[in-house]
Each structure stands twice: as C-alpha cells, then as structure tokens.
C-alpha positions, 0 to 999 in steps of 0.5 A: 586241361587246367594246367593249360594256362589258356584264355581267349578274350570273346568279344562276342559273348552277346550274340553267343547269348542270343544264340545260345538262348534260340537254341535252348528253345528248341529241340536239336535236329540231326547233324546234317540239318543242324549244320545248316541251321542260321543257329549253328551258322552264327556259332561257325562265323563267330568262332572261324572268325575269332581264330581267322580261319573264316576261309576254312568254313566250308571245307570244315562243314563238309568233312564234318558231314562226310565223316557222319555220313561214313560212320553212319554207313559204317554202323549199319553194315 
C-alpha cells in the first residue's frame, strides 16, 4: 500500500472524530445491530457521500447483512 500514492481530502474530520468519541465509550454490538446504529449510519453517510455512492448505501448494507447471515449459517453446520 505504501507504493500507491493515494490520498483523500476528507472535509468531515470533526464529524468523524465526534462519532469515534461516541463509539469508544460503548461496547461493540453484533453486526446486525451495529449496522443500524446512528453512529454507523453517520459513518456510512460520510464515506458513501464523499465517494458519490449514496444511492448504493441501502443495497450495500443489505448485501453485508446477507453475507454475514450466510457465513453464520455455514459455520453452524
């Protein structure tokens, strides 16, 4: 990764720090719950908005939850 000269200029550093400070004060939740929290939604909106993928957010969440459910089912066999 060090060989790739990629840099991003995010304009939401203060908002990201505020979310981080809220998250560090609580225990993580199971993914199916965590993905629906206000903090996770804020992170998703910042990142998806920055890269111009906001319209893909709901599909991405759904796919993530489907993958986790699939792996959980598979691991319990």
